[in-house]
N, C-alpha and C positions, 0 to 999 in steps of 0.2 A: 504494500500500500504506500502511496506517496506521503511525504512529510506533511505536517500540518501547515495550512495557510491561514488558519484562524489566529486571532490575536490573543485569546484567552482560553484557558481550560478550567474546569471545575474539579475539585478533589474533596471527597468526604474524608475528614481526618478525625481521629480520636483526639479529643481536646488535650489530654495530657501529653501526647506525643508532639502535637503541634506546639504547645506552650513550652515544652522542653527545648525543642529546636530553636524557637524564637528567643528564649532566654539565653541560650548558649551561643547563638549565632551560627551553629553548625547546620549544614544542609539537612533538609527534611528527607528521611529515607524510609518512611513507612509506605508500603504499597497498597495495602487494604487491611481490613479488620484483622489484627493480630499477625499480619505477615509483612515482612520487610522487603525492601528492594533486593537484598541478597537472596531472600527466599524465592521471590517471583521472577526476578530479572528485569522488572520494570515497575513503574508506579501507575496503578490504575487511575484513570481520570474519566470525566464525562464531558460531552460537548455542550450540553444544555440542561435546563432544569427537568425536562422530561426524562432524560437518562438518569439524572440524580434520583428522581422519584422512584424509578424502576429499580435502581440499585438498592436504595433504602428498603423498599418493599421485599426484595429478594434476599438480601444479605445482612441487614441491620435491624431486623424486627425485634430482636431481644435486647438491643442496646438503647438505653434511655437517650432521648434526643439531646438532653442537656450535656451528655458526655461527648457529643460530636460537634464539629464546626465544619463549615463549607469554605474551602480555600478557593480564591480566584487567582489563577496563575497566569502571569504575563509570559507568553511563549517567547517573546523576543529577549527575555532575560535568562532563558535556560541555556546551559552549556551542553545539554544532552539532546539527542534527537527525539522527536515525537513521531510516532507511527500510528496510523489509524488501522485497527485490526478487527476482524470479525469476532464477536462473542455472542453466541446464541443467534438471535435474529437481528442483531444490530451491529454497528461498527463503533468501536470505542477508541479514544486516544490513549496511548500508553507512552509514558515518559521513560526513556531508557537511560536513566541516571538519576542522581539526587536532584532535588529541587532546592536551589539556594533560597534562603529566607527572603532575600531581596527581590525574588521573582514573585512572591506572594503579595498581590496588590490590594486584596480585600479578604477579610475574615468575617464571616457572619454566622448567625444561628441558622439552623436548618428549619425547613417548614415543620410546624408542630412543636417547635421549641419556644418556650416563653422567654 
């Protein structure tokens, strides 16, 4: 699949992992729930809120929403390639390397989070 031409990606992060990376300034290296970049080989992301909603419904049902945040990642600030790859019936962006804290341009609560 070709590299991303979009400006931003979305990533569902466990709040504690994101806050730890932000506080230390170290690159963010969690791929998905309980799995690291080293475990998966890439960091799972979404293209839009519809994909985020689907991922939340499939993989994060048992996780309290207050334990999660949604990161908006500026693709132009990444040092790693982004590839769009099929997963199920959709195509998702995957970041093939760590996400620098400086590439995260917005952090917000997820739908359903107060």
